C-alpha positions as CSV (number, residue, x, y, z in Angstrom):
1,M,32.8,32.3,-9.1
2,D,33.1,30.5,-5.7
3,D,30.4,27.8,-5.6
4,K,31.6,26.2,-2.3
5,K,28.8,26.5,0.3
6,F,28.0,25.1,3.7
7,N,31.2,23.9,5.2
8,L,30.5,21.2,7.8
9,L,33.4,22.3,10.0
10,E,31.9,25.8,10.5
11,E,28.1,25.5,9.9
12,P,25.8,24.0,12.5
13,W,24.3,20.6,11.5
14,V,25.2,18.0,14.1
15,C,22.2,17.5,16.4
16,V,23.2,17.1,20.1
17,M,21.1,17.0,23.3
18,Q,21.9,19.5,26.0
19,E,21.7,18.8,29.7
20,N,18.3,20.4,29.9
21,G,17.0,18.0,27.2
22,E,16.8,20.6,24.4
23,V,18.4,19.8,21.0
24,K,21.0,22.0,19.5
25,E,22.8,22.0,16.1
26,L,26.6,22.4,16.2
27,S,29.4,22.4,13.6
28,L,31.5,19.3,13.3
29,I,34.4,21.0,15.1
30,D,32.2,22.3,18.0
31,A,30.6,18.9,18.4
32,L,34.0,17.3,19.0
33,I,35.6,20.0,21.1
34,H,32.6,20.5,23.3
35,A,31.5,16.9,23.3
36,H,31.9,16.7,27.1
37,Q,29.2,19.4,27.5
38,Y,26.4,17.4,25.8
39,R,24.5,14.3,26.7
40,G,24.8,12.8,23.2
41,L,23.8,12.9,19.6
42,S,20.1,13.6,19.1
43,G,19.2,13.6,15.4
44,E,15.9,12.5,13.8
45,L,16.6,8.7,14.1
46,P,19.0,6.5,16.1
47,T,20.3,5.1,12.9
48,Q,21.1,8.7,11.7
49,D,23.0,9.3,15.0
50,V,25.1,6.2,14.3
51,A,26.0,7.5,10.8
52,V,27.1,10.8,12.3
53,L,28.9,9.1,15.2
54,R,31.0,7.1,12.8
55,L,32.0,10.2,10.9
56,L,33.1,11.8,14.2
57,L,35.0,8.6,15.1
58,A,36.8,8.7,11.7
59,V,38.0,12.2,12.5
60,L,39.1,11.1,16.0
61,Q,40.9,8.0,14.7
62,T,42.9,10.1,12.3
63,V,43.7,12.8,14.9
64,V,44.7,10.4,17.6
65,Y,46.9,8.4,15.2
66,R,48.6,11.5,13.9
67,Y,49.0,13.9,16.9
68,D,49.7,13.7,20.6
69,A,47.3,15.5,23.0
70,D,49.4,18.7,22.7
71,G,49.0,18.9,19.0
72,N,52.5,17.7,18.0
73,E,52.7,15.4,15.0
74,D,53.5,11.9,16.3
75,E,52.3,8.9,14.3
76,L,51.1,6.0,16.4
77,V,53.0,2.7,15.7
78,E,53.3,1.0,19.0
79,T,50.4,-0.5,20.8
80,E,51.4,0.8,24.3
81,D,51.6,4.3,22.9
82,A,48.1,4.0,21.5
83,Y,46.8,2.8,24.9
84,E,48.6,5.7,26.7
85,R,47.3,8.3,24.3
86,W,43.7,7.0,24.7
87,E,44.0,6.9,28.5
88,E,45.5,10.5,28.6
89,I,42.5,11.9,26.7
90,W,40.0,9.8,28.8
91,N,41.5,11.1,32.1
92,E,41.4,14.7,30.8
93,G,37.6,14.4,30.4
94,K,37.4,16.2,27.1
95,L,38.9,15.9,23.5
96,P,42.1,17.8,22.7
97,E,41.2,21.0,21.0
98,K,44.5,21.9,19.4
99,P,45.2,18.8,17.3
100,I,41.5,18.6,16.2
101,R,41.5,22.2,15.0
102,E,44.9,21.9,13.3
103,Y,44.1,18.7,11.5
104,L,40.7,19.8,10.2
105,A,42.0,23.2,9.2
106,K,44.3,21.3,6.7
107,W,41.3,19.6,5.1
108,K,38.7,22.4,5.3
109,E,38.3,22.5,1.5
110,R,37.1,18.9,1.5
111,F,34.2,19.5,3.9
112,Y,31.9,21.7,1.7
113,L,28.5,20.1,1.3
114,Y,28.1,22.0,-2.0
115,D,31.1,22.1,-4.4
116,S,31.1,21.6,-8.2
117,N,34.3,19.7,-8.0
118,R,34.3,17.8,-4.8
119,P,31.2,18.0,-2.6
120,F,31.5,16.2,0.8
121,Y,30.5,12.5,0.6
122,Q,29.3,13.1,-2.9
123,V,30.3,12.5,-6.6
124,P,29.4,15.0,-9.3
125,K,29.2,12.2,-11.9
126,A,26.4,10.5,-9.9
127,A,24.1,12.9,-11.7
128,I,23.6,10.0,-14.2
129,G,22.2,7.8,-11.5
130,T,18.7,7.1,-10.2
131,E,16.9,10.3,-9.3
132,C,15.0,10.4,-5.9
133,K,13.1,13.1,-4.1
134,A,13.7,14.7,-0.8
135,A,11.0,12.5,0.8
136,K,13.2,9.4,0.2
137,L,16.4,11.2,1.4
138,N,14.6,11.9,4.7
139,G,14.8,8.7,6.6
140,E,11.9,9.6,8.8
141,I,9.7,9.4,5.7
142,S,11.7,7.2,3.3
143,E,9.1,7.6,0.7
144,S,9.7,6.6,-2.9
145,S,7.7,7.4,-6.0
146,N,5.9,4.1,-5.9
147,K,5.6,3.8,-2.1
148,L,3.9,6.7,-0.5
149,R,3.6,7.1,3.3
150,L,0.0,7.4,4.4
151,F,1.0,9.1,7.7
152,S,4.0,11.4,7.7
153,N,5.4,14.0,10.1
154,R,6.1,16.3,7.2
155,A,3.9,17.7,4.4
156,G,3.9,20.3,1.7
157,K,7.1,22.3,1.3
158,E,8.7,20.6,4.3
159,K,8.3,17.3,2.6
160,K,9.6,18.5,-0.8
161,F,12.7,20.3,0.5
162,L,15.3,19.7,3.2
163,S,17.5,22.4,4.8
164,D,21.2,22.2,4.4
165,S,21.8,20.9,7.9
166,E,19.1,18.2,7.4
167,A,20.5,17.2,4.1
168,A,24.0,16.8,5.6
169,R,22.7,14.4,8.3
170,W,20.5,12.4,5.9
171,L,23.4,12.2,3.4
172,L,25.4,10.2,6.0
173,Y,22.4,8.1,6.8
174,L,21.8,7.4,3.1
175,N,25.4,6.4,2.4
176,G,25.2,3.9,5.3
177,Y,21.7,2.5,5.1
178,D,20.5,2.9,1.5
179,D,18.2,0.2,0.2
180,T,18.8,-1.8,-3.1
181,S,16.2,0.0,-5.3
182,A,18.7,2.1,-7.2
183,K,19.3,0.9,-10.8
184,P,22.8,0.5,-12.3
185,K,23.6,2.4,-15.5
186,Q,25.8,-0.4,-16.9
187,K,24.8,-4.0,-17.5
188,G,26.5,-6.9,-15.9
189,L,27.6,-5.2,-12.7
190,P,27.4,-7.0,-9.4
191,S,24.9,-6.1,-6.7
192,P,26.5,-4.2,-3.8
193,G,23.5,-4.9,-1.5
194,T,22.4,-2.3,1.0
195,G,24.8,0.3,2.4
196,W,27.4,-1.1,4.7
197,L,25.6,-0.1,7.9
198,G,22.4,-1.8,6.6
199,K,24.2,-5.2,6.6
200,L,25.3,-5.0,10.2
201,G,23.7,-5.9,13.5
202,L,25.0,-2.5,14.7
203,I,25.9,-2.1,18.4
204,Y,27.8,0.7,20.1
205,A,28.7,1.9,23.7
206,D,26.7,4.8,25.0
207,G,28.4,6.9,27.6
208,S,27.1,9.5,30.1
209,N,27.9,12.3,27.6
210,L,29.0,12.6,24.0
211,F,32.7,12.6,25.0
212,E,32.4,9.3,26.7
213,T,30.4,7.8,23.8
214,L,33.1,8.8,21.4
215,M,36.0,7.5,23.5
216,L,34.3,4.2,24.4
217,N,33.8,3.5,20.7
218,L,37.3,4.8,19.7
219,V,38.9,1.4,19.3
220,V,42.5,2.5,18.7
221,V,44.1,-1.0,18.5
222,N,43.0,-4.4,17.1
223,I,42.2,-6.3,20.3
224,S,42.5,-9.6,18.5
225,D,46.2,-9.3,17.9
226,K,47.0,-6.3,20.1
227,E,48.4,-4.4,17.1
228,C,47.8,-0.9,15.9
229,W,45.6,-0.5,12.8
230,D,47.2,0.7,9.6
231,S,47.6,4.4,9.2
232,P,44.2,6.2,8.9
233,K,42.9,7.0,5.4
234,P,39.5,8.8,5.7
235,V,37.7,9.4,2.4
236,W,38.3,13.1,2.4
237,E,42.1,12.5,2.2
238,A,41.8,10.5,-1.0
239,E,43.6,12.1,-3.9
240,T,40.7,11.6,-6.3
241,V,36.9,11.0,-6.0
242,K,35.9,7.6,-7.2
243,S,33.0,7.7,-9.6
244,A,32.8,4.2,-11.0
245,E,29.6,2.5,-9.8
246,R,29.3,-0.8,-8.0
247,T,33.0,-1.2,-7.3
248,E,34.2,-4.2,-5.2
249,I,37.1,-3.3,-2.9
250,V,39.1,-5.1,-0.3
251,V,38.1,-4.7,3.3
252,P,39.8,-1.5,4.5
253,S,42.8,-2.1,6.8
254,N,42.3,1.0,8.9
255,Q,39.4,2.2,10.9
256,A,39.1,5.7,9.4
257,E,38.6,4.3,5.9
258,L,36.1,1.7,7.1
259,L,34.1,4.3,9.0
260,T,33.9,6.5,5.9
261,V,33.4,3.8,3.3
262,Q,31.4,5.2,0.4
263,S,28.7,2.6,-0.1
264,R,26.9,4.9,-2.6
265,R,27.8,7.5,-5.2
266,I,25.4,10.4,-4.3
267,L,24.8,13.9,-5.5
268,L,22.4,16.2,-3.7
269,K,20.0,18.4,-5.8
270,K,20.3,21.9,-4.3
271,E,17.7,24.5,-5.2
272,V,16.9,28.0,-3.8
273,Q,14.2,26.5,-1.5
274,G,16.5,23.8,-0.2
275,V,17.6,20.3,-1.2
276,S,14.9,18.8,-3.3
277,G,16.3,15.3,-3.8
278,Y,19.4,13.4,-4.9
279,Y,20.9,11.1,-7.6
280,V,22.4,7.8,-6.5
281,L,24.5,4.9,-7.9
282,G,25.9,1.9,-6.2
283,G,29.3,2.6,-4.7
284,D,32.1,0.6,-2.9
285,F,31.4,-2.7,-1.4
286,F,33.3,-5.7,0.0
287,P,32.4,-9.2,1.2
288,K,30.8,-9.2,4.6
289,E,32.1,-12.7,5.3
290,A,34.9,-12.5,7.9
291,A,35.0,-8.7,7.7
292,Y,36.5,-8.5,11.2
293,M,37.7,-5.0,10.8
294,E,34.2,-3.9,11.7
295,Q,34.0,-3.2,15.4
296,M,30.4,-2.3,15.8
297,T,28.4,-5.4,14.9
298,V,27.1,-8.6,16.3
299,W,28.2,-11.8,14.5
300,K,26.8,-15.1,13.3
301,K,28.9,-18.3,12.7
302,Y,28.7,-20.0,9.3
303,E,30.0,-23.5,8.6
304,P,30.5,-24.1,4.9
305,K,30.1,-27.5,3.4
306,G,33.2,-29.7,3.0
307,N,36.5,-28.8,4.6
308,A,36.1,-25.1,4.3
309,V,37.0,-23.1,7.4
310,P,34.1,-21.8,9.5
311,Y,33.7,-18.0,9.5
312,Y,31.6,-15.3,11.0
313,Q,29.7,-12.5,9.3
314,P,27.5,-9.7,10.6
315,R,24.1,-10.7,11.8
316,R,21.2,-8.3,11.5
317,H,19.0,-7.7,14.6
318,L,15.6,-9.4,14.7
319,P,12.8,-6.9,15.3
320,E,10.9,-9.3,17.5
321,K,13.8,-10.1,19.9
322,Q,14.9,-7.9,22.8
323,M,18.6,-7.2,23.1
324,W,18.9,-8.8,26.5
325,R,17.8,-12.2,25.1
326,D,21.1,-12.1,23.1
327,F,23.2,-11.3,26.2
328,S,25.4,-14.4,26.2
329,N,26.1,-14.1,22.5
330,L,27.2,-10.5,23.1
331,V,29.6,-11.1,26.0
332,M,30.8,-14.7,25.6
333,S,33.6,-15.5,23.1
334,D,34.0,-19.2,22.3
335,Q,33.9,-21.4,19.2
336,E,30.3,-20.6,18.6
337,N,30.3,-16.9,19.4
338,R,32.3,-13.9,18.3
339,T,32.0,-10.9,20.6
340,P,31.5,-7.5,18.9
341,G,34.8,-5.6,18.8
342,V,33.5,-2.6,20.8
343,L,32.5,-4.9,23.7
344,R,35.9,-6.6,23.6
345,W,37.5,-3.1,23.6
346,V,35.4,-1.9,26.6
347,A,36.2,-5.2,28.4
348,W,39.9,-4.7,27.8
349,L,39.7,-1.1,29.1
350,K,37.9,-2.3,32.3
351,D,40.4,-5.2,32.8
352,K,43.3,-2.7,32.5
353,K,41.5,-0.4,35.0
354,M,41.5,2.4,32.4
355,I,37.8,3.1,33.0
356,D,37.8,1.9,36.6
357,K,35.3,4.5,37.8
358,K,32.7,3.5,35.3
359,N,30.7,0.7,36.8
360,I,27.6,0.6,34.7
361,I,27.9,0.5,30.9
362,C,25.2,0.9,28.3
363,F,25.2,-0.6,24.9
364,K,22.7,0.4,22.2
365,T,21.7,-1.1,18.9
366,A,20.4,0.8,15.9
367,S,19.4,-0.8,12.6
368,V,17.1,-0.7,9.7
369,Q,14.5,-3.4,8.8
370,Y,14.2,-3.8,5.1
371,G,11.4,-5.2,3.0
372,D,11.6,-7.9,0.3
373,K,15.1,-8.3,-1.0
374,D,16.2,-5.2,0.9
375,F,14.3,-3.2,-1.8
376,F,12.8,-0.6,0.6
377,V,13.0,0.4,4.3
378,K,10.2,-1.0,6.5
379,D,11.2,0.2,9.9
380,V,14.0,1.5,12.1
381,L,14.9,-0.5,15.2
382,G,16.7,0.4,18.4
383,D,17.3,-1.1,21.8
384,Y,19.7,-0.8,24.8
385,L,21.2,-2.9,27.5
386,E,22.7,-1.7,30.8
387,F,24.9,-3.9,33.0
388,H,28.0,-3.8,35.3
389,T,31.2,-3.5,33.4
390,E,32.8,-6.3,35.5
391,L,30.5,-8.7,33.6
392,L,32.8,-8.2,30.6
393,T,35.9,-9.4,32.6
394,A,37.0,-12.6,34.3
395,N,35.3,-11.5,37.5
396,G,31.9,-11.8,35.9
397,K,32.2,-15.3,34.5
398,I,29.9,-16.9,37.1
399,L,27.3,-14.3,36.8
400,V,27.4,-14.4,33.0
401,R,26.7,-18.2,33.2
402,I,23.8,-17.6,35.5
403,I,22.4,-14.9,33.3
404,R,22.6,-17.2,30.3
405,E,20.9,-20.0,32.1
406,E,18.0,-17.7,33.3
407,I,17.5,-16.4,29.8
408,E,17.3,-20.0,28.5
409,K,14.6,-20.7,31.2
410,C,12.7,-17.5,30.1
411,E,12.7,-18.9,26.5
412,K,11.3,-22.2,27.8
413,A,8.7,-20.4,29.9
414,A,7.7,-18.2,27.0
415,N,7.1,-21.4,24.9
416,I,5.1,-22.9,27.8
417,V,2.9,-19.8,27.9
418,N,2.4,-19.9,24.1
419,H,1.5,-23.6,24.3
420,L,-1.2,-22.8,26.8
421,T,-2.7,-20.2,24.4
422,E,-2.8,-22.9,21.6
423,D,-4.5,-25.4,23.9
424,L,-7.1,-22.7,25.0
425,K,-7.8,-22.0,21.3
426,K,-8.6,-25.7,20.7
427,A,-10.7,-25.8,23.9
428,A,-12.8,-22.9,22.6
429,G,-13.4,-24.5,19.3
430,D,-10.6,-23.0,17.1
431,C,-9.5,-26.0,14.9
432,S,-7.8,-23.9,12.2
433,G,-4.4,-25.2,13.2
434,E,-2.9,-21.8,12.6
435,K,0.0,-21.3,14.9
436,T,0.5,-17.9,16.6
437,Q,3.3,-16.5,18.9
438,Y,1.3,-13.9,20.8
439,G,1.6,-15.8,24.1
440,K,5.3,-16.0,23.8
441,E,5.6,-12.3,22.7
442,E,3.3,-11.2,25.5
443,Y,5.4,-13.0,28.1
444,F,8.6,-11.4,26.9
445,Y,6.9,-8.0,26.9
446,Q,5.8,-8.6,30.5
447,I,9.3,-9.6,31.8
448,D,11.2,-7.1,29.7
449,I,11.5,-4.3,32.3
450,P,11.9,-6.6,35.3
451,F,14.7,-8.5,33.6
452,R,16.5,-5.3,32.6
453,K,16.3,-4.0,36.2
454,W,17.6,-7.4,37.6
455,L,20.5,-7.4,35.1
456,K,21.5,-3.9,35.9
457,E,21.6,-4.6,39.6
458,L,23.9,-7.6,39.3
459,D,27.3,-6.7,40.8
460,P,30.1,-9.3,40.6
461,I,32.7,-7.2,42.5
462,G,33.7,-9.0,45.7
463,E,30.8,-11.4,45.4
464,S,32.5,-14.8,45.6
465,D,29.9,-16.2,48.1
466,S,27.8,-19.0,46.5
467,E,24.9,-17.8,48.7
468,Y,24.8,-14.5,46.9
469,Y,24.6,-16.2,43.5
470,E,21.9,-18.5,44.7
471,N,19.9,-15.6,46.1
472,I,20.0,-13.5,42.9
473,R,19.1,-16.6,40.9
474,N,16.1,-17.3,43.1
475,D,15.0,-13.6,43.1
476,W,14.7,-13.7,39.4
477,R,13.0,-17.0,39.1
478,V,10.3,-16.0,41.5
479,Q,9.6,-12.9,39.4
480,A,9.7,-14.8,36.1
481,Y,7.4,-17.6,37.5
482,R,4.8,-15.3,38.9
483,I,4.6,-13.2,35.7
484,A,4.1,-16.4,33.7
485,E,1.5,-17.8,36.1
486,K,-0.5,-14.5,36.2
487,L,-0.4,-14.3,32.4
488,G,-1.7,-17.9,32.2
489,M,-4.5,-17.2,34.6
490,N,-5.5,-14.2,32.5
491,Y,-5.6,-16.3,29.3
492,V,-7.8,-18.9,31.0
493,E,-10.2,-16.2,32.2
494,Q,-10.3,-14.6,28.7
495,A,-11.0,-18.0,27.1
496,G,-14.5,-18.0,28.7
497,D,-17.2,-20.6,29.3
498,K,-16.8,-22.2,26.0
499,A,-13.2,-23.2,26.7
500,F,-14.1,-24.2,30.3
501,V,-16.6,-26.8,28.9
502,G,-14.0,-27.8,26.3
503,R,-14.2,-30.1,23.3
504,E,-12.9,-33.3,21.9
505,I,-10.6,-33.0,18.8
506,Q,-9.4,-35.7,16.4
507,E,-5.7,-35.1,15.9
508,K,-2.5,-37.0,15.1
509,K,0.0,-37.3,18.0
510,D,3.2,-39.4,17.8
511,G,2.1,-40.7,14.4
512,V,-1.3,-42.0,15.7
513,E,-4.7,-40.6,15.0
514,R,-6.7,-40.2,18.2
515,K,-9.3,-38.1,20.0
516,V,-7.9,-35.5,22.5
517,Y,-10.1,-33.6,25.0
518,Y,-9.2,-30.0,25.5
519,S,-10.5,-27.7,28.2
520,S,-9.2,-24.6,30.0
521,S,-8.9,-26.4,33.3
522,S,-6.9,-29.3,31.9
523,A,-4.8,-26.9,29.8
524,F,-4.0,-24.8,32.9
525,N,-3.0,-27.8,34.9
526,I,-0.6,-28.9,32.2
527,F,0.7,-25.4,32.0
528,K,1.3,-25.2,35.8
529,V,3.2,-28.5,35.9
530,S,5.4,-27.5,33.0
531,L,6.1,-24.1,34.4
532,K,7.0,-25.4,37.8
533,K,9.3,-28.0,36.2
534,C,11.0,-25.3,34.1
535,F,11.9,-23.1,37.0
536,E,12.8,-25.9,39.5
537,Q,15.5,-27.4,37.2
């Protein structure tokens, strides 16, 4: 009896957005071959789209390394050949159909979602693992038996069962972002942490269509040493399925293997009505310290004690911090910063004029915010940043420095606004001493859209005139100052008569106990002086 069902190469399951804004499901092959016809991936969550994107990239890495654009087998070894092959596909404006079809036809048997021997991205022996319901597999709900969602976009049968296409998408998501709640079956095993994607501050380039997105994230060479990666070894090509739980491995030396790393051993529970849940065990993991093979993450520098060499490791995104506030860390490589691999790749493409017609680039982030000890998923985060591609090259150095300086001033201005709110609380009689950040948060909220607009309009091409740089700097400072000033005035008005009259408070300043008089008028005067000083420097 043939128990193989739902082949991902033939059945529709990849969600894409059409030009008219409608969402459509495609097979894996169609999503690749017709990528130029669709705006992008459009699954249930941005994090799910990233998980699907990385699978598509693993296929492309393998195809591009094994075949030329005409479908002839030709293994990439030389860096220049890799560049030329990438550029040829980019200039064609669509992915090469013949090599994609030929390669995937060879591995068709490994892409069945249901198969008693080797189901895709699954391990039959995982049936001994922690059992979870469909409501936890569905990342939109992410509901466990001891943590129910009060408000959910699914109920009844829709909550208890997933369709085959939904299960395929959430399977990839689960492998990448699973929390740490699953229990090991053996004692004394190390903790693998979350899925690999959950450990990252994930960032990727977003093109004007799915083809561009795939190509801009298809890093075919190691930009650090200008060498080709090792020969691709995606998980479906492995001779055997690994079933041992919580297995520490070395960092993969090729992109296809890294993009398909099996962070979990999973087995879907298929019933007549649909997928009712899954079984899960910890899977493969490796140290995140200095895991520089990963091209789609932001980094943070760590300096060990003693004489140990400093290193970088992935840094998760902060939910309260907009992406543009981290701009200099994203684009500037120095002793303190390590630029994400995908940004270095796009910068190299621009520098070599391989994407010369693409002036504005968009980078997006997608990540999961976990609860205590990564034991459960609290929220899903996403952000974007658009700017001129020349800012990634030597031509953009002056503007990048200006942008960094203005972001630093915005940070200072936000603290000044927040200090005003603290003084107004004291003036109104709040002596609790409880510190809040709502003034700072509100200021960043108010300047968010204006800053993004200003950043997107900055064009370093041909602008060597110092007057241009002075003008764009002043344009932004006027906006940032006025927004802060107006916000401060609103806070003073909201503080009311009580704060206007003010009060005297006994407090310690500079180690000395003394009485300090607070009123809304004096607080606003201090605020104005500090704000003016901030933006005049």
